[in-house]
N, C-alpha and C positions, 0 to 999 in steps of 0.2 A: 147639289149647289145650281145655281142659273146660269148659263153657258154666260151671259153677260159681266155678271161678279166675279166669274172665273178669268173672265179676260182683262177687268180691272184689276184683277190680282196679280195675272202675269207680266203686266204693265208696271205693277209696284214693285214685284222681285226684278224685273230689267232695271229701275232706278237703282234698286239696293246691289245689284249686280254691276253698274255704273259708276259705285261710289255715292250716289247720292241717298233720298231721305224715300223709303219705301210706300209711297202712295200713289196709287193707280188709279185711271179712269176711261169709261168710254162713253161715247153718245151715240144713241140709237133711234133708226127711223125707221119705221115700217118692218119692224123685225131684223133690221142689219144695222151693223157697226157701223157708222159713218165717219166715227173720230175715234182714236187711240192717244191717250198721252199717260206721262207719268212727271214727277217732280224734278224739276232739271235745276234747280237751283244752284246746286253745287256745282253741278257738270257746265254748266254753260256761266256761273259766276254771274247770274241774274235775279234778284229777289223776287219777280214778276212770275217766274215760272214755275208756278203749281201746277199741279197734277191736271184738274180742270183747264184751265188756261192753256195749255199743253195741248189738251184734247181738244179743245174749240179751234187751236188754230188748226190742228192738223184736219181736220172737220172742214176747215175752208169756207169761204161764204156759203151757205145753203140757201140763202134766201129766210123766210120761215122757221122758227124755231119751235114753234107752238107744238107741233106733235113729236118733238122728242124726248127720249128719257134719258138722265144722266144716271149713270153707275160711277161711284168713287169708292176708294175702300176706305175712305175716312170722313168723317161729316165736313162738308165743306166749311172753308174759313168766311170771312167776311169778303175779303178780296174776291174770292169763289162765287159765295154768295149772289155779291153785287152783280157779277157776270151773270149768273142764272137767270135773277130776277131781270138785268136788262135785255137780255136775249127771249126773254120769254118762254123758258122750259120751266114746264108746269110738274113735273115730276124727277123726283130725286130718289136713290138706292144710294143710302150707305152702309159700308160694310160693318161699320162700327163707330161709335161717338166716347167710348169711355177712355180712351186716350186723351182725347180732345175735344170738347163739347160743340163746337164750331158755332156754325150761324143757323140750327133748323129753326128756332125762334123766329130770326130774321125774316128766313124763307118763309115759315107758314104765315107769316102777317104781311106777305106778299104774293099770296094765292098759291104757292109751292107746295103741293102734297110732298111729304117728307117723310121714307120709310125706313128705319135704321133696321138694317138687318142684325146685328148685334155679334158677328161672327167672329167665333173663338180666332180664324188663321188670320183675320186682318189684325184682329187685339196682339195677337202673339208676334206677328211680324213688327207690330210699332212698341211695345215693350220691349222687343230683343232690341229694336234699334236705337230706344230712347236711355237704355239700359249701357249701352255702349258708346253712346254718342249724345251725353247728354247738353254739352255745350251748344252742338250743331244742331240739334231739337229746341231747345231755347231759341237760337237764332232765329230757327225758321217762325215760329209762333210768336217771335217780338218779345221774347220776356226774359235777354240778356240785361 
């Protein structure tokens, strides 16, 4: 497995350990991780702190994002997809999109190359979480 996706999975596990939703993300530039994040909606009581948003915040202001690659354990939602498009990130690797289809079509329509790795480890993390926490998951995806 790619070391960057492994780092995103480590972030997802960190979020789960903290009592949150197991979604993680890393931002890569020039072969180096410049930002890491995980979903902190539960931990911070903030509906906006998705993994990708946390990752971008932690990367800070880097000027141009056009030469960056975003890795996420789950296909980014429309909130995060909007941020990806807004900042000009042109490539996204998603661990999976089976548990949540996300915004892959939106991203592609806006010139972002999306690669779905369809990883069992990412699907298992999400499926186990959803089975144990259906109400929290439905809140996260706006389905309550």
